[in-house]
C-alpha positions as a printed NumPy array, in Angstrom:
array([[ -6.073,  -0.346, -15.217],
       [ -3.026,  -1.072, -17.541],
       [  0.108,   0.674, -17.468],
       [  0.062,   3.689, -18.78 ],
       [  2.919,   4.041, -21.458],
       [  2.261,   2.621, -25.071],
       [  4.648,   1.023, -27.177],
       [  6.289,   3.592, -28.431],
       [  6.518,   5.599, -24.766],
       [ 10.309,   5.656, -23.375],
       [  8.805,   4.841, -19.864],
       [  8.552,   1.728, -21.539],
       [ 12.378,   1.836, -20.44 ],
       [ 11.735,   2.822, -17.492],
       [  9.203,  -0.205, -16.409],
       [ 11.511,  -2.609, -17.993],
       [ 14.515,  -1.309, -15.861],
       [ 11.687,  -1.728, -12.416],
       [ 10.638,  -5.073, -13.196],
       [ 14.407,  -6.276, -13.7  ],
       [ 15.204,  -4.67 , -10.468],
       [ 12.597,  -6.779,  -8.965],
       [ 13.362, -10.025, -10.534],
       [ 17.034,  -8.989,  -9.86 ],
       [ 16.302,  -8.319,  -5.918],
       [ 13.686, -11.664,  -5.853],
       [ 16.685, -14.099,  -6.939],
       [ 19.15 , -12.727,  -4.381],
       [ 17.083, -12.28 ,  -1.244],
       [ 14.258, -15.126,  -1.337],
       [ 11.752, -13.78 ,   1.542],
       [  9.125, -16.258,   2.485],
       [  5.956, -14.11 ,   3.267],
       [  5.421, -13.385,   6.99 ],
       [  1.437, -15.058,   7.737],
       [  1.946, -13.745,  10.855],
       [  1.678,  -9.909,   9.496],
       [ -0.157, -10.852,   7.188],
       [  1.619, -10.389,   4.116],
       [  0.457, -11.513,   0.451],
       [  2.585, -10.268,  -1.813],
       [  1.38 ,  -8.428,  -5.256],
       [  2.413,  -9.51 ,  -8.363],
       [  5.16 ,  -7.706, -10.188],
       [  3.101,  -6.388, -12.784],
       [  0.486,  -5.074,  -9.726],
       [  4.083,  -3.205,  -7.975],
       [  4.85 ,  -1.72 , -11.993],
       [  0.795,  -0.137, -11.991],
       [  1.66 ,   1.247,  -9.036],
       [  4.52 ,   2.96 , -10.   ],
       [  2.653,   4.654, -13.437],
       [  0.023,   5.651, -11.18 ],
       [  2.881,   7.441,  -8.956],
       [  4.428,   8.881, -11.971],
       [  1.161,   9.748, -13.862],
       [ -0.415,  11.872, -10.682],
       [  3.396,  13.629,  -9.32 ],
       [  3.675,  11.943,  -6.337],
       [  7.005,  11.479,  -6.759],
       [  8.253,  14.533,  -7.736],
       [  6.396,  16.55 ,  -5.319],
       [  7.453,  15.564,  -1.773],
       [  8.418,  12.975,   0.165],
       [  6.49 ,   9.464,  -1.04 ],
       [  5.578,   7.316,   2.711],
       [  4.955,   3.487,   2.592],
       [  3.474,   1.563,   5.467],
       [  5.233,  -2.099,   4.664],
       [  6.415,  -2.564,   1.593],
       [  7.279,  -6.47 ,   1.298],
       [  5.517,  -5.475,  -2.218],
       [  8.859,  -3.711,  -3.299],
       [  7.298,  -1.011,  -4.288],
       [ 10.048,   0.946,  -3.167],
       [ 13.34 ,  -1.137,  -5.742],
       [ 10.698,  -0.201,  -8.448],
       [ 10.431,   3.205,  -7.823],
       [ 14.217,   3.945,  -6.873],
       [ 15.213,   2.093, -10.255],
       [ 13.266,   4.57 , -12.291],
       [ 13.291,   7.915,  -9.618],
       [ 16.427,   8.295,  -8.696],
       [ 15.736,  11.296,  -7.054],
       [ 12.315,  10.077,  -5.052],
       [ 12.469,  10.583,  -1.743],
       [ 10.794,   7.139,  -0.339],
       [ 10.47 ,   6.057,   3.084],
       [  9.647,   2.75 ,   4.184],
       [  8.079,   1.783,   7.435],
       [  8.165,  -1.954,   8.642],
       [  8.081,  -4.256,  10.923],
       [  9.744,  -7.1  ,   8.866],
       [ 13.23 ,  -6.962,  10.122],
       [ 14.539,  -9.532,   6.931],
       [ 12.581,  -7.76 ,   4.535],
       [ 14.412,  -4.311,   5.994],
       [ 17.93 ,  -5.653,   5.962],
       [ 17.414,  -7.335,   2.229],
       [ 16.038,  -3.495,   0.99 ],
       [ 19.118,  -2.235,   2.222],
       [ 21.257,  -4.548,   1.61 ],
       [ 20.051,  -4.462,  -2.145],
       [ 19.615,  -0.847,  -2.457],
       [ 22.149,   1.569,  -0.93 ],
       [ 20.448,   4.929,  -2.33 ],
       [ 20.215,   7.977,   0.167],
       [ 17.279,   8.658,  -0.574],
       [ 16.223,   5.646,   0.875],
       [ 14.671,   5.708,   4.482],
       [ 13.766,   2.473,   6.153],
       [ 12.428,   2.915,   9.379],
       [ 11.589,  -0.633,  12.069],
       [  8.722,  -0.043,  13.447],
       [  5.271,  -1.061,  14.45 ],
       [  2.082,   0.621,  13.387],
       [ -0.182,  -0.684,  15.978],
       [  1.827,   1.14 ,  18.329],
       [  1.748,   4.976,  16.507],
       [  3.226,   6.047,  14.355],
       [  6.757,   7.087,  15.036],
       [  6.687,  10.772,  16.198],
       [  9.859,  12.237,  13.571],
       [  7.416,  10.431,  10.594],
       [  4.371,  13.18 ,  12.05 ],
       [  3.6  ,  15.556,   9.454],
       [  6.054,  14.995,   6.876],
       [  4.789,  13.583,   3.609],
       [  2.75 ,  14.232,   1.021],
       [  2.113,  11.241,  -0.454],
       [  1.269,   7.989,   1.606],
       [  0.478,   4.972,  -0.092],
       [ -0.745,   1.45 ,   2.002],
       [ -2.192,  -2.284,   1.462],
       [ -2.841,  -2.572,   5.292],
       [ -4.849,  -5.778,   6.553],
       [ -8.799,  -6.065,   4.893],
       [-10.169,  -5.764,   8.139],
       [-12.   ,  -2.984,   9.14 ],
       [ -9.957,  -2.517,  12.276],
       [ -6.345,  -2.859,  10.071],
       [ -8.242,  -0.312,   7.766],
       [ -8.557,   2.386,  10.185],
       [ -5.582,   1.975,  11.43 ],
       [ -3.156,   2.573,   8.836],
       [ -5.52 ,   4.959,   7.197],
       [ -5.199,   6.78 ,  11.108],
       [ -1.076,   6.695,  10.52 ],
       [ -1.152,   7.806,   6.818],
       [ -3.557,  10.503,   7.772],
       [ -0.83 ,  11.8  ,  11.09 ],
       [  2.355,  11.767,   8.312],
       [  0.838,  14.304,   6.32 ],
       [  1.322,  17.653,   6.13 ],
       [ -1.198,  19.737,   7.875],
       [ -2.573,  22.322,   4.79 ],
       [ -0.844,  20.703,   2.111],
       [ -2.29 ,  19.123,  -1.082],
       [ -2.042,  15.674,  -0.472],
       [ -2.669,  12.584,  -1.563],
       [ -2.951,   8.613,   0.03 ],
       [ -3.301,   5.77 ,  -1.652],
       [ -5.305,   2.642,  -0.131],
       [ -5.712,  -0.562,  -1.382],
       [ -8.895,  -3.068,   0.328],
       [-10.968,  -5.911,  -0.603],
       [-14.506,  -6.632,  -0.733],
       [-13.981,  -9.938,  -0.143],
       [-13.452,  -9.111,   3.809],
       [-15.123,  -5.289,   4.044],
       [-18.666,  -4.445,   3.476],
       [-20.078,  -1.443,   1.985],
       [-20.592,  -0.139,   4.777],
       [-17.265,  -0.558,   6.449],
       [-15.82 ,   0.768,   3.786],
       [-17.933,   3.681,   4.055],
       [-16.511,   3.922,   7.478],
       [-13.032,   4.48 ,   5.852],
       [-14.137,   6.939,   3.652],
       [-15.144,   8.474,   6.192],
       [-12.219,   8.784,   8.443],
       [-10.49 ,  10.128,   5.943],
       [-13.116,  13.027,   4.396],
       [-13.091,  14.459,   8.525],
       [ -9.821,  14.652,   7.992],
       [-10.103,  17.108,   5.107],
       [ -9.136,  14.38 ,   2.554],
       [-12.22 ,  13.178,  -0.145],
       [-11.859,   9.822,  -2.446],
       [-10.647,  11.185,  -5.901],
       [-10.512,   7.717,  -8.151],
       [-11.346,   3.711,  -6.893],
       [-10.357,   1.34 ,  -9.466],
       [-11.786,  -1.945,  -8.872],
       [ -9.101,  -5.184,  -9.06 ],
       [ -5.961,  -3.108,  -9.253],
       [ -3.982,  -5.289,  -6.789],
       [ -3.627,  -8.801,  -8.448],
       [ -1.325, -10.976,  -5.615],
       [  0.039, -14.284,  -5.101],
       [ -2.792, -15.967,  -2.94 ],
       [ -1.201, -17.839,  -0.116],
       [ -3.819, -20.761,   0.866],
       [ -6.097, -19.282,   3.968],
       [ -7.55 , -16.539,   1.153],
       [ -7.833, -19.177,  -1.637],
       [-10.077, -21.123,   0.91 ],
       [-12.243, -17.84 ,   1.62 ],
       [-12.325, -17.07 ,  -1.725],
       [-14.425, -20.724,  -2.377],
       [-16.055, -20.002,   0.783],
       [-17.384, -16.681,  -0.728],
       [-17.944, -18.387,  -4.031],
       [-15.591, -17.647,  -6.09 ],
       [-13.427, -20.262,  -8.379],
       [-10.491, -19.931,  -6.445],
       [ -7.428, -20.911,  -7.528],
       [ -7.853, -20.323, -11.059],
       [ -9.497, -16.506, -10.234],
       [ -6.912, -14.394,  -8.933],
       [ -7.021, -12.797,  -5.757],
       [ -7.42 ,  -8.908,  -6.051],
       [ -8.301,  -5.595,  -4.479],
       [ -9.436,  -1.965,  -5.201],
       [ -6.919,   1.114,  -5.073],
       [ -8.842,   4.233,  -3.566],
       [ -7.519,   7.983,  -4.044],
       [ -7.714,  10.556,  -1.401],
       [ -6.749,  14.118,  -1.931],
       [ -7.17 ,  17.635,  -0.074],
       [ -5.773,  18.884,   2.453],
       [ -5.035,  17.556,   6.087],
       [ -6.884,  18.943,   8.684],
       [ -4.973,  20.376,  11.934],
       [ -6.896,  18.281,  14.243],
       [ -7.75 ,  14.331,  13.015],
       [-10.636,  12.957,  13.936],
       [-10.6  ,  10.148,  16.649],
       [-10.666,   6.389,  15.393],
       [-12.285,   3.48 ,  17.715],
       [ -9.985,   2.287,  20.751],
       [ -8.403,  -1.457,  20.605],
       [ -8.242,  -1.021,  16.818],
       [ -4.125,  -2.888,  16.95 ],
       [ -5.786,  -5.996,  18.724],
       [ -8.106,  -6.866,  15.95 ],
       [ -5.894,  -5.694,  12.806],
       [ -6.123,  -9.393,  11.87 ],
       [ -9.255, -10.386,  13.199],
       [-10.651, -11.817,   9.789],
       [-15.077, -12.071,   9.56 ],
       [-16.39 , -14.61 ,   7.415],
       [-15.982, -13.662,   3.757],
       [-18.509, -11.608,   1.496],
       [-20.324, -13.788,  -0.81 ],
       [-19.701, -12.974,  -4.35 ],
       [-21.736, -10.563,  -6.065]])
């Protein structure tokens, strides 16, 4: 998927503005990736693609947006082009949250320091109509973050969850389990875009790609994005116990198809 705006589209100005803000943020706040939090920053082009998708889906104009983690700085890009958007970021990285707070004093940006392994903060339950998450690419990480996303949705309202996942680490059966959790909560997959996200892969990911038969680092590390949409049911399906202790427990990467 490419950014939708054509050369003559006024939105090109918006994307240029967002790109400048991302570059300015990185120059003022050169943050290092937190490997202990499994951070793997997406490229700025990927951030703009996510912005474009949210704009095309009118996700920024129909209600509050929740970002479960924001080391990719999507909040910075959003507020550069949609000053009236209401964005909430939940992240465990104090340094990242401080940098975003220092860079943007936007009244509609809320930053919440929380460890999602311990649950979603209670005041965020049932408050949102759109959530984007790029969790750890383990089954436990995906299920835990998806559960937190579902908890945050308004009951009975048309809502969307945008979830990123990687076939390098997740099997088809595991992806079916993730989809099943969303479906049982009232949301179904309405689109799935392979290789939507591209990342600045750290050494351990490059090693995993090589082990799986990819020509890394020449082949970029990418992941898919699935959008679940529908009305969240009042009662959510249970998730397996012990997820919190396993979200960073990666197994053997899957071989290249």
